[in-house]
C-alpha positions in Angstrom: -11.3 9.8 29.2 -10.8 12.7 26.7 -12.4 12.8 23.3 -9.0 12.2 21.8 -8.6 9.0 23.9 -12.1 7.9 22.9 -11.4 8.4 19.2 -8.1 6.5 19.4 -9.7 3.6 21.2 -12.8 3.5 19.0 -10.8 3.6 15.8 -8.4 0.9 17.1 -11.5 -1.2 18.0 -10.5 -1.4 21.7 -14.0 -1.4 23.1 -15.9 -4.6 23.8 -19.0 -3.8 21.8 -18.5 -5.9 18.6 -17.1 -3.0 16.6 -20.1 -0.6 17.2 -18.0 2.2 18.6 -15.5 1.9 15.8 -18.2 2.0 13.1 -19.9 5.0 14.8 -16.7 7.0 15.3 -15.5 6.4 11.7 -18.9 7.1 10.1 -19.9 10.2 12.2 -16.6 11.8 13.0 -14.5 11.4 9.9 -15.4 13.3 6.8 -15.2 11.7 3.4 -11.6 11.9 2.3 -12.5 12.0 -1.4 -13.8 14.6 -3.8 -16.8 14.1 -6.1 -16.1 11.5 -8.8 -12.8 10.4 -7.2 -12.2 6.9 -8.6 -11.0 5.6 -5.2 -14.4 6.4 -3.6 -16.6 3.4 -3.2 -19.7 5.6 -3.9 -18.4 7.2 -7.1 -21.2 5.6 -9.1 -23.8 5.6 -6.3 -26.3 8.5 -5.8 -27.3 7.1 -2.4 -24.4 5.6 -0.5 -25.2 3.5 2.5 -23.7 3.7 6.0 -22.0 0.3 5.5 -20.4 1.4 2.2 -19.3 4.7 3.6 -17.8 3.1 6.8 -16.0 0.5 4.7 -14.6 3.2 2.4 -13.4 5.4 5.2 -11.9 2.4 7.1 -10.0 1.4 3.9 -8.7 5.0 3.5 -7.5 5.0 7.2 -5.5 1.9 6.5 -3.8 3.1 3.4 -0.4 4.9 3.2 -0.5 8.7 3.1 -0.3 10.0 -0.4 
């Protein structure tokens, strides 16, 4: 399996690991899509964003239409 194939499967949650691969791939391999103080970022008012918040924000961004 190539890295490309792994990323596709992980993001699509195709591994039987309760979503662990998806969370790790999104959190570690996808940079934050927002700039500082962007109102769409879930951490805009948070000086210490958590992994859970960052993962949820990136996953939401992945599921939105391209601007």
